[in-house]
C-alpha positions as CSV (number, residue, x, y, z in Angstrom):
1,M,-1.7,22.3,7.0
2,K,-1.6,25.0,9.7
3,N,-5.4,25.3,9.6
4,L,-7.1,25.1,13.0
5,Q,-10.2,23.2,10.9
6,S,-7.7,20.4,10.0
7,K,-5.1,18.1,11.7
8,L,-3.2,14.9,11.3
9,E,-2.1,12.9,14.2
10,S,-0.3,9.6,14.2
11,D,0.6,6.8,16.4
12,D,2.2,3.7,15.6
13,R,-1.1,2.2,14.4
14,A,-2.5,4.7,12.1
15,V,-2.8,8.3,11.0
16,A,-5.9,10.4,12.1
17,I,-7.0,13.1,9.6
18,Y,-9.6,15.4,10.8
19,H,-11.5,18.2,9.2
20,V,-14.3,20.4,10.0
21,V,-16.3,21.8,6.9
22,Y,-17.4,25.3,7.9
23,G,-20.1,27.2,6.1
24,H,-17.8,29.3,3.9
25,E,-16.1,26.2,2.4
26,G,-17.8,24.9,-0.7
27,F,-17.5,21.7,-2.4
28,E,-14.4,22.3,-4.2
29,K,-12.5,23.7,-1.5
30,S,-13.6,21.1,0.9
31,A,-12.6,18.4,-1.8
32,Q,-9.1,20.2,-2.2
33,I,-8.2,20.5,1.4
34,L,-9.1,16.7,2.1
35,F,-7.3,15.7,-0.6
36,K,-4.1,17.7,0.4
37,L,-4.6,16.1,3.9
38,V,-4.3,12.6,2.3
39,Q,-1.5,13.5,0.3
40,R,0.3,15.0,3.4
41,A,-0.4,11.8,5.5
42,Q,1.2,9.6,2.9
43,Q,4.2,12.0,2.5
44,T,5.0,12.2,6.3
45,M,3.9,8.7,7.3
46,P,4.0,6.4,3.8
47,G,1.7,3.3,3.8
48,K,0.4,3.8,7.3
49,P,-3.3,3.1,7.6
50,R,-5.3,6.5,7.3
51,K,-8.4,7.3,8.9
52,L,-10.6,10.3,8.0
53,F,-12.8,12.1,10.5
54,L,-15.0,14.7,8.9
55,D,-17.5,17.1,10.8
56,I,-19.7,19.7,9.0
57,E,-20.9,22.9,10.3
58,G,-23.7,24.5,8.5
59,H,-24.4,23.5,4.8
60,R,-28.1,22.8,5.6
61,N,-31.1,23.4,3.5
62,S,-34.4,24.7,4.5
63,K,-35.4,21.0,5.0
64,G,-32.3,20.4,7.5
65,D,-30.9,18.3,4.7
66,F,-27.3,18.6,3.8
67,D,-27.0,21.3,0.8
68,A,-25.9,20.3,-2.5
69,D,-22.2,20.7,-2.0
70,M,-22.0,18.7,1.0
71,F,-24.3,16.1,-0.4
72,E,-22.1,15.7,-3.3
73,L,-18.9,15.6,-1.1
74,L,-20.5,13.0,1.1
75,T,-22.1,10.6,-1.6
76,V,-19.8,11.2,-4.8
77,F,-16.5,12.5,-3.9
78,I,-15.3,10.6,-0.7
79,P,-17.0,7.2,-1.3
80,D,-16.2,7.1,-5.1
81,F,-12.9,8.9,-5.0
82,L,-11.0,9.6,-1.8
83,A,-11.8,6.3,0.0
84,R,-9.4,4.5,-2.0
85,F,-6.9,6.4,-0.3
86,L,-8.3,5.4,3.3
87,S,-8.6,2.7,5.5
88,E,-11.5,3.9,7.5
89,I,-13.9,7.2,7.1
90,Y,-16.1,8.6,9.8
91,C,-18.5,11.4,8.5
92,P,-22.1,12.5,9.0
93,L,-23.9,10.3,6.6
94,F,-21.8,7.0,6.8
95,K,-18.7,5.4,8.4
96,L,-16.6,2.6,6.6
97,T,-14.4,0.6,8.9
98,D,-14.6,-2.8,7.4
99,R,-12.6,-2.6,4.3
100,T,-12.2,-5.6,1.8
101,T,-9.8,-3.8,-0.3
102,Q,-6.5,-2.3,1.1
103,Q,-5.9,1.7,1.0
104,E,-3.9,2.9,-1.9
105,N,-0.6,4.6,-1.3
106,E,0.0,5.9,-4.8
107,I,-1.8,9.3,-4.5
108,P,-2.0,11.8,-7.6
109,L,0.1,14.8,-7.5
110,E,-2.8,17.0,-8.1
111,L,-6.7,17.0,-7.9
112,I,-8.6,18.2,-10.8
113,I,-12.3,18.7,-10.5
114,Q,-14.3,19.3,-13.8
115,A,-17.8,20.2,-13.8
116,S,-20.2,17.7,-14.9
117,E,-22.5,18.8,-17.7
């Protein structure tokens, strides 16, 4: 990705995936970007441990908490879906560094987001 807010870096131990979510990015766009970054990391460095580093700019409500889009990204999308394709996660609400399961390397071809009812 040639996006200044996202990058992949690698050494012989792991691939670092870094992304900054800016105010103009909603849930869907952020989820698609993260998914594509994970796909690209697997395509270019297959099987190497992947570490996600996520920062979020803005996206706060009047109480100072994350807005609904970022709350869903941080509490549903990343831990319930994306985490299986990562070995470590560092993001504003949590970090996941001691995995009991191995990262999956069979990443789907596309991410389809459906609205919940």
